[in-house]
LUMFI-288406 format. One record per residue (C-alpha): residue in one letter; residue number from 1; x, y, z. Coordinates in Angstrom, 3 decimals, always signed. Layout:
N
A, NUM, X, Y, Z
...
//
This chain:
119
X, 1, -5.538, +18.914, +2.362
X, 2, -4.258, +15.761, +3.267
X, 3, -4.161, +13.328, +0.201
X, 4, -2.741, +9.364, -0.149
X, 5, -1.079, +9.083, -4.433
X, 6, +0.036, +5.921, -5.271
X, 7, +2.241, +5.431, -8.113
X, 8, +4.196, +1.924, -9.488
X, 9, +1.152, -0.272, -10.314
X, 10, +1.274, -2.361, -14.014
X, 11, +1.491, -5.598, -15.879
X, 12, +4.087, -7.587, -14.924
X, 13, +4.083, -11.806, -16.303
X, 14, +4.293, -13.986, -13.511
X, 15, +7.283, -14.385, -11.313
X, 16, +8.498, -10.812, -11.578
X, 17, +7.999, -8.749, -9.206
X, 18, +6.690, -4.849, -8.522
X, 19, +7.435, -2.172, -6.209
X, 20, +4.760, +0.806, -5.347
X, 21, +4.759, +4.045, -3.872
X, 22, +2.003, +5.688, -2.271
X, 23, +3.236, +9.624, -0.820
X, 24, +1.913, +10.810, +1.566
X, 25, +1.289, +14.935, +1.170
X, 26, -0.858, +18.194, +2.855
X, 27, -0.903, +19.459, +5.704
X, 28, +0.199, +16.849, +7.535
X, 29, +0.903, +16.894, +11.809
X, 30, +1.535, +12.693, +12.383
X, 31, +1.313, +9.995, +10.495
X, 32, +0.177, +6.340, +12.921
X, 33, -0.826, +3.386, +11.461
X, 34, -0.468, +3.246, +7.590
X, 35, -0.751, +0.011, +5.108
X, 36, -1.737, -1.586, +1.478
X, 37, -5.598, -3.697, +0.832
X, 38, -6.102, -4.900, -2.609
X, 39, -9.155, -5.675, -4.543
X, 40, -9.247, -7.648, -6.848
X, 41, -12.088, -7.415, -9.202
X, 42, -15.927, -9.254, -8.445
X, 43, -14.115, -9.484, -4.682
X, 44, -13.903, -7.447, -1.084
X, 45, -11.109, -4.810, +0.100
X, 46, -8.830, -6.972, +1.774
X, 47, -5.792, -5.896, +3.562
X, 48, -2.171, -6.790, +1.918
X, 49, +0.252, -5.468, +5.694
X, 50, +0.694, -2.898, +7.597
X, 51, +3.041, -1.003, +9.362
X, 52, +3.495, +1.129, +12.240
X, 53, +5.609, +4.225, +12.643
X, 54, +8.204, +2.437, +14.629
X, 55, +8.244, +0.319, +11.084
X, 56, +6.234, -2.701, +12.785
X, 57, +5.246, -5.001, +9.494
X, 58, +2.313, -7.405, +9.681
X, 59, +0.938, -9.537, +6.871
X, 60, -1.764, -11.101, +5.428
X, 61, -1.125, -14.411, +4.741
X, 62, -1.040, -14.319, +0.836
X, 63, +1.621, -11.951, +1.125
X, 64, +3.556, -13.617, +3.473
X, 65, +7.259, -14.315, +2.251
X, 66, +6.573, -12.676, -1.072
X, 67, +5.702, -9.097, +0.053
X, 68, +7.917, -6.664, +2.021
X, 69, +6.432, -3.001, +3.062
X, 70, +8.562, -0.269, +4.479
X, 71, +8.125, +3.358, +4.913
X, 72, +10.100, +6.502, +4.512
X, 73, +8.451, +8.845, +8.092
X, 74, +10.825, +11.561, +6.695
X, 75, +9.505, +11.708, +3.299
X, 76, +6.290, +10.685, +4.364
X, 77, +5.958, +7.743, +1.839
X, 78, +5.233, +3.925, +2.602
X, 79, +6.561, +1.393, +0.052
X, 80, +5.181, -2.633, -1.015
X, 81, +8.241, -4.893, -2.509
X, 82, +6.268, -7.870, -3.964
X, 83, +7.957, -10.467, -5.677
X, 84, +7.193, -13.411, -6.954
X, 85, +4.000, -12.055, -8.700
X, 86, +1.122, -14.611, -9.183
X, 87, -1.837, -14.056, -11.358
X, 88, -4.659, -14.091, -8.018
X, 89, -2.155, -10.945, -6.978
X, 90, -4.286, -9.252, -9.877
X, 91, -6.394, -6.502, -8.572
X, 92, -6.115, -2.534, -7.723
X, 93, -4.403, -1.725, -4.845
X, 94, -4.614, +1.075, -2.077
X, 95, -2.623, +2.721, +0.477
X, 96, -4.439, +3.898, +3.723
X, 97, -2.731, +5.746, +6.125
X, 98, -4.580, +7.022, +9.821
X, 99, -2.947, +10.568, +9.726
X, 100, -3.451, +14.274, +11.604
X, 101, -3.722, +17.542, +10.116
X, 102, -3.524, +18.904, +13.262
X, 103, -7.022, +18.347, +14.626
X, 104, -8.220, +14.587, +15.386
X, 105, -6.979, +11.833, +13.750
X, 106, -9.289, +10.250, +10.180
X, 107, -8.423, +7.423, +7.942
X, 108, -7.546, +8.173, +4.363
X, 109, -7.038, +6.648, +1.455
X, 110, -5.658, +6.729, -1.970
X, 111, -6.972, +6.791, -5.697
X, 112, -5.459, +3.286, -5.966
X, 113, -3.098, +1.554, -8.358
X, 114, -3.735, -1.666, -10.989
X, 115, -1.733, -4.381, -10.823
X, 116, -1.699, -7.175, -13.411
X, 117, +0.085, -10.096, -13.968
X, 118, -0.555, -12.100, -16.651
X, 119, +1.358, -13.857, -19.258
//
């Protein structure tokens, strides 16, 4: 069974940093784009950053200059380094990836990891 599992969330003070990790596992034939989304209480899920298999990254305006997405194709991992965190970054962060188990590509979601930015 193909799945994504996030880790690395927690409580951090404003101006602090966190690094989120997401591991893909199961019978994976190939992985295309990977991404991080977030959902704050009472708000819709929003895109934070995406990265292609060739490591071309794109960012939402709120993430530019503070967040860095990266991936390790050998380990089937994607990361989100978050610096200078703000209270408005508080949300559940979800990993997303387009993956194939050998019979076509599908989008998969992780279960989410909570990030809370508060003093």
